[in-house]
C-alpha positions in Angstrom: 98.1 -19.1 -31.4 100.6 -18.2 -34.1 101.8 -15.3 -32.0 102.1 -17.5 -28.9 104.1 -20.0 -30.9 106.4 -17.2 -32.1 106.9 -16.1 -28.5 107.8 -19.6 -27.5 110.2 -19.8 -30.4 112.1 -16.8 -28.9 112.1 -18.3 -25.4 113.1 -21.8 -26.4 115.5 -20.7 -29.2 114.0 -23.3 -31.5 111.2 -23.2 -34.0 107.7 -23.7 -32.5 104.9 -24.2 -35.0 101.2 -23.8 -34.1 99.4 -27.0 -35.0 96.5 -26.5 -32.6 94.1 -25.4 -35.3 92.6 -22.9 -32.9 91.4 -19.8 -34.6 91.2 -16.4 -33.0 93.3 -14.3 -30.6 93.9 -15.4 -27.0 95.3 -13.7 -24.0 97.5 -16.3 -22.3 99.9 -16.3 -19.4 102.2 -19.2 -18.6 104.7 -19.3 -15.7 107.6 -21.6 -15.2 110.6 -21.5 -13.0 114.1 -22.1 -14.4 116.4 -23.8 -11.9 119.4 -21.8 -10.7 121.7 -24.4 -12.2 120.4 -23.6 -15.8 122.7 -21.8 -18.1 121.7 -18.1 -18.8 119.2 -17.7 -21.7 118.3 -21.4 -21.8 115.0 -22.9 -20.8 114.9 -26.7 -20.4 112.3 -28.0 -22.8 110.7 -30.3 -20.3 110.1 -27.5 -17.8 108.3 -25.4 -20.4 106.4 -28.3 -21.8 105.2 -29.3 -18.3 104.1 -25.7 -17.6 102.2 -25.5 -20.9 100.5 -28.8 -20.3 99.6 -28.1 -16.6 98.4 -24.5 -17.1 97.0 -24.5 -20.7 96.5 -28.1 -21.7 99.0 -27.7 -24.5 101.8 -30.0 -25.4 105.0 -29.4 -27.3 105.8 -32.3 -29.6 109.3 -32.5 -31.2 108.9 -33.2 -34.9 110.5 -32.4 -38.2 108.8 -29.8 -40.4 109.6 -27.8 -43.5 110.1 -24.1 -42.8 110.8 -21.2 -45.2 114.3 -19.9 -45.1 115.6 -16.8 -46.9 119.2 -17.2 -48.1 121.2 -14.1 -49.2 124.0 -15.2 -51.4 125.6 -11.8 -51.9 125.2 -8.1 -51.0 126.8 -5.0 -52.3 126.8 -1.4 -51.1 124.5 0.9 -53.1 126.1 3.3 -55.5 126.0 7.0 -54.5 123.4 9.2 -56.3 
């Protein structure tokens, strides 16, 4: 389910964290239709949440969570050999 959460992160452009507790690997397919009025590359949260609930019995719940972040404070070009 971690891979599925990662795929949803890319689609929804927000972090999706797997809290299902389901172990193992699953082959899932979920379909939703984005209205023509939607902006390009945006997926309304409610449409995706409804599709997940109807088709897989899963629910997205907005919440706050700590996530690891890598911060690069500076970078320099490597010296030639």
